[in-house]
NUBALO-680401 format. One line per field, with one value per residue (C-alpha): residue number from 0; x, y, z. Coordinates in steps of 0.001 Angstrom, whole numbers, plus 524288, in hexadecimal, padded with zeros to 5 digits. Example, Ala and Ser with C-alpha at 12.3 -4.5 7.8 and 13.67 -1.06 7.14 Angstrom:
2
pos: 0	1
px: 8300C	83566
py: 7EE6C	7FBDC
pz: 81E78	81BE4
***
This chain:
298
pos: 0	1	2	3	4	5	6	7	8	9	10	11	12	13	14	15	16	17	18	19	20	21	22	23	24	25	26	27	28	29	30	31	32	33	34	35	36	37	38	39	40	41	42	43	44	45	46	47	48	49	50	51	52	53	54	55	56	57	58	59	60	61	62	63	64	65	66	67	68	69	70	71	72	73	74	75	76	77	78	79	80	81	82	83	84	85	86	87	88	89	90	91	92	93	94	95	96	97	98	99	100	101	102	103	104	105	106	107	108	109	110	111	112	113	114	115	116	117	118	119	120	121	122	123	124	125	126	127	128	129	130	131	132	133	134	135	136	137	138	139	140	141	142	143	144	145	146	147	148	149	150	151	152	153	154	155	156	157	158	159	160	161	162	163	164	165	166	167	168	169	170	171	172	173	174	175	176	177	178	179	180	181	182	183	184	185	186	187	188	189	190	191	192	193	194	195	196	197	198	199	200	201	202	203	204	205	206	207	208	209	210	211	212	213	214	215	216	217	218	219	220	221	222	223	224	225	226	227	228	229	230	231	232	233	234	235	236	237	238	239	240	241	242	243	244	245	246	247	248	249	250	251	252	253	254	255	256	257	258	259	260	261	262	263	264	265	266	267	268	269	270	271	272	273	274	275	276	277	278	279	280	281	282	283	284	285	286	287	288	289	290	291	292	293	294	295	296	297
px: 8B646	8B182	8A715	8AC97	8B839	8AE1C	8A6A2	8B33D	8B49B	8A634	8A954	8B49B	8AB67	8A331	8AB61	8AAB4	8B9CB	8B55B	8AE29	8B5D5	8C11C	8B9C1	8B76E	8C5E9	8CF14	8CD08	8CFAA	8DA25	8E140	8E4AA	8ED34	8E34C	8DDC2	8DB94	8D81A	8CC3E	8C75E	8C61D	8D04F	8DC3E	8DFFC	8E8EE	8F683	8F85B	8FFA5	8FB16	8EC78	8EAA6	8E61D	8D82A	8D7C5	8DE5D	8D4D3	8C8DD	8D02A	8D23A	8C30F	8BBE4	8C6C6	8BF27	8BEFB	8C8EB	8BDA3	8B778	8C39F	8C513	8D1B7	8DA76	8E340	8D5CD	8D137	8DCD5	8DEC5	8D055	8D2CB	8E02B	8D71C	8CCDB	8D6E1	8DD97	8D23E	8D081	8DD8D	8E357	8D8B0	8DDFD	8EB7E	8E8C1	8E176	8EB4D	8F66F	8FC46	8F552	90038	8F381	8EAF9	8E1A7	8E392	8D78A	8DDC4	8EAF2	8F211	8EE09	8F54E	901DA	90365	90123	90F43	913DE	91562	91AF6	9251B	92DEA	93259	93154	92652	9233B	91978	90D09	90C7A	904BA	8F7B6	8FA48	904BD	8FA74	8F240	8FC58	8FFFC	8F291	8F15A	8FE41	8F581	8ED84	8F0EC	8F511	8E785	8ED52	8E136	8E548	8F214	8EB3E	8E0EC	8EBEA	8F1A2	8E60F	8DDE5	8E8DA	8E9F5	8F347	8E7B5	8E0C2	8E43D	8E3C2	8D947	8CE08	8CB3E	8C6F3	8BB83	8ADF5	8AA56	8BAF0	8B77D	8AC57	8B79D	8C1A7	8B899	8B4DA	8C2C2	8C838	8BD2A	8C0AF	8CFBC	8CC5D	8C41D	8CFB9	8D94A	8D17D	8D08C	8DDCC	8E253	8D9A7	8DD4F	8EE10	8EBC7	8E31D	8EEEE	8F4BB	8E75C	8E1B1	8D5C2	8CFAD	8C9B0	8BD59	8BE6C	8CC9D	8CC14	8C159	8C84D	8D59A	8CE20	8C404	8BA37	8AB8A	8AB01	89E03	8AB45	8B619	8ACDF	8A5CD	8B302	8B969	8ACF2	8AD82	8BEB2	8B872	8AF44	8B68F	8AC54	8B7F9	8B1ED	8B58B	8A845	8A291	89A38	89B4B	89EB2	8A1E4	8AA81	8AF06	8BE5E	8C3F0	8CD14	8CD26	8C607	8CB12	8CCA1	8C8BD	8BA5E	8B542	8AF6C	8A401	8A476	8B166	8B0AD	8BCA9	8C3DE	8C933	8D41F	8D4A7	8E2DA	8E283	8E74E	8F3FE	8FDEB	90766	9127A	908F1	90668	9147A	91809	90C9D	9100C	91FF9	91897	910FF	91DB6	925FB	91C56	91BCF	92ADC	92C24	9206A	92634	93373	92DFE	92A38	93680	93DB3	93191	935E0	944EB	941B8	93ACD	92D7B	91F59	91C1C	91274	91C68	90F69	90908	91854	91A93	90CF1	91007	91E0C	917E2	90E61	91A0A
py: BAA01	B9EC2	BA49A	BAEEE	BA7BF	B9CB6	BA7EB	BAD27	B9FFD	B9DD9	BAF46	BA7AB	B9AE8	BA330	BABE2	BB85D	BBC4D	BC899	BC498	BBA82	BC127	BCAC6	BBDAF	BB8BE	BC5A4	BC61F	BB9D8	BB7F6	BC470	BBD95	BB4F7	BAEDB	BA653	B9A3F	BA19F	BA7A5	B9D8E	B957E	B8995	B8D9C	B945A	B9FE8	B9FCB	BA9F5	BA49F	BAA2C	BA620	B9ED6	B90CE	B9364	B9E21	B92AE	B874B	B91AE	B948B	B83D5	B82A0	B8C65	B85D2	B8072	B70CF	B6D60	B69BB	B76D3	B7DE7	B8700	B86BE	B9115	B920E	B901B	B9B85	BA287	B9EF6	BA506	BAF5D	BB3AD	BAED7	BB862	BC26F	BC072	BC32E	BCF0C	BD6BA	BD282	BDAEA	BE490	BE461	BE59B	BF0BD	BF8AD	BF3FE	C009F	C0621	C0613	C0949	BFCFE	BF62D	BE713	BDFDB	BD515	BD669	BC8CF	BC5DA	BD443	BD0BF	BC27F	BC674	BD15B	BC88C	BBF06	BC9F7	BCB9E	BBEE4	BC179	BB2D3	BAC2D	B9CB1	B93F7	B9625	B8BC7	B90E5	B97E1	BA390	BA32D	B9C78	BA8C7	BB2F7	BAE5E	BAD75	BBBF3	BBFE7	BB837	BBDCF	BCCC2	BCB36	BC403	BB723	BAEB8	BA285	BA31E	BA8B3	B9B10	B9312	B99C6	B9823	B8AED	B805B	B7204	B767D	B8209	B7A1F	B6F2D	B7856	B8486	B807E	B7122	B784B	B7D7B	B79F8	B7885	B7B95	B7B75	B89F3	B8F19	B8E16	B9160	B9BC7	BA0F8	B9FC5	BA870	BB26D	BB4E1	BB3B4	BC181	BC525	BC39B	BCBB0	BD789	BD72A	BD55E	BDF64	BE91A	BE61F	BE717	BEF96	BFC9F	BF38A	BEFBA	BF85D	BEE06	BE2E4	BD782	BD2F5	BC605	BC222	BC746	BBCB0	BB0FB	BB4AC	BB432	BA974	BB193	BB47B	BC299	BC84B	BC4CE	BCB9A	BD65E	BD69D	BD6CA	BE3BA	BEC4B	BE9EE	BED9D	BF8C8	BFE4C	BFB2A	BF1E3	BE63A	BDB54	BCE18	BC5CD	BCB96	BD888	BE4FB	BEEB5	BFD61	C017D	BF7B4	BF695	C012A	BFB42	BF349	BFF10	BFC29	C071A	C01A1	BFFCD	BF44D	BF59A	BECB2	BEDFD	BE973	BDECA	BE478	BED07	BFB44	BFD20	C0C14	C0F4B	C19FA	C0FAB	C1309	C0730	C0330	C0C9C	C1857	C13C5	C1398	C1EFB	C2709	C2042	C25C7	C3458	C3508	C3028	C3C2B	C44E8	C4224	C4342	C50B2	C583A	C4E6D	C56CE	C640A	C645D	C61B3	C6B22	C7510	C717B	C7330	C7FED	C84BD	C8810	C873A	C7805	C7037	C64E9	C605E	C5E81	C5B99	C515B	C4947	C4A76	C4394	C3A8D	C3633	C34CD
pz: 48FBF	48A8F	484C4	47C7C	479E0	472C7	46E5D	4690A	461DD	45BBA	45599	44DC7	449CD	444A6	43D81	4470E	4488B	44ED5	45981	45DA0	45DC0	46861	47170	471A2	47184	47DD4	48257	47977	48088	48C47	48F14	498A8	48CA4	4948F	4A2A8	49C5A	4956E	4A130	49A57	4A3AC	4B232	4B292	4B31B	4BE3D	4C86C	4D3BA	4D5F8	4E1AF	4E08D	4E17B	4D724	4CCC3	4D0A7	4CE5B	4BFD4	4BDE4	4C3EB	4B7F4	4ACB9	4A2AC	49F6F	49787	48A80	48D64	48A41	47BCA	47429	476AC	469B4	464AC	46B6B	46769	459C9	4581F	45F55	454A0	44829	44B6D	44DBB	44227	43B43	43F99	443E8	4331F	42E32	436D8	434F1	4270C	428D2	43236	42DC8	42E52	439D2	44606	44E65	44C7B	457D1	45956	45732	45DA1	466FD	4698E	45A20	45632	460EE	45BDC	44B84	45152	459A5	44BEF	44387	44AEC	446D0	43902	4352B	43975	439A2	434BA	43E37	4488C	4526E	451C2	4527E	44910	43E58	442BA	4403C	434BF	42F3E	432F0	42A97	41EC7	42078	420E0	41356	41053	40E4F	4122E	40DEB	415B9	42365	420A8	41FAF	42C02	4347C	42DA9	42FAC	43646	43F8B	441E8	443DD	44BDD	45501	45118	4475E	44BD5	457DF	45223	4507E	44196	43DC6	42EEE	43048	43B88	43062	42398	42B8F	43018	42282	41F15	4294A	424D2	41520	41740	41FA8	416F8	40CFE	4165B	41A63	40C2C	408F3	412DA	41277	40310	3FF7E	3FBAC	3F17B	3E80E	3E226	3DF62	3E21D	3DC67	3E4F6	3DEAC	3E281	3EDC6	3F14C	3EAB2	3F116	3FE23	3F8E7	3FF78	3F593	3F224	3FB25	40624	3FF49	3FE15	40B88	40F2F	407DA	408D1	4191D	417F5	40EBC	41982	4238E	42AD4	42B23	4339C	432C5	4398A	42C38	42E16	42BBE	435A1	42DC4	436D6	43FC0	43AAD	432D7	431E4	42945	41D28	41085	405CC	3F9D6	3F1FF	3EC64	3DDB5	3DBF1	3CCAB	3CC29	3D9B1	3DF5E	3E8D2	3E65C	3EF93	3F447	3F5EB	40278	40C4D	4101F	40E5C	41A67	414EE	4147B	42249	42643	41F88	425C3	436C2	432DA	42C44	43B1D	441D9	43A6D	43E05	44B3D	44A66	44354	44EAC	45969	454AB	4544C	45FD3	464AC	45B8D	4631A	472E1	46E20	46A16	472DA	46F60	477AA	4753D	47F13	48790	48AE2	47CE6	4765E	47FD5	47D4C	46EC4	4726D	47C20	46CEB	46563
***
């Protein structure tokens, strides 16, 4: 586990966000991070004295310990960069899967509060950055991640910290642009590529590359194009080269259309269920097994 964490941190420093998340997801998903990294003993009360002695022998020296909050912050930042565009693309989908269960639960827990103050803990900063990222506000998201408090706790612990912060700012800009296009594509008829580049402080080639991957449905945060890998990221639009603009297609349903469709499906299910009940009361012959299965399904 020590090697896996070191591999994840190295991947993060080199901008390999997906590989870093894959390396840290199993460790962060458990409640025994210190025990798995040999930086502490288990909290089981029924262990014998010999087992406790063996566990204490395998603990690494203090100078070889890895900061637990650093691992958690890196994991949550990677989950934010991976999960937020997916949430923007599948906002109306009730059966969407979770890329990071722990991050998703933390985000849902924060959304339950009607009023939240300024972020204090590391998780609060990441969740606040996530909310800003979903609406394409990359400057606010970057300010929540890059500030004096986060520098003292997290980023000053990295080797070549300025390079890491510069890489992370670039990733935030790219994912913020992706979230903006996925969230507000139904509002615009067209977008100018130069204005998008100026708003997100990205080069035109980078903006065009992100848009092309969204149109082809092969978005990849690490920059490698893999067609069909993330079909949820598909953007219904056309890239117009002569005018240097992005022409939107009005084929995607809005949130109001999605809610109406869900309501219509539920009403149709209730109507069919009532028709089955009427047939039973009238004494018509009906397959009881099929009716019970249909009732359980509803």
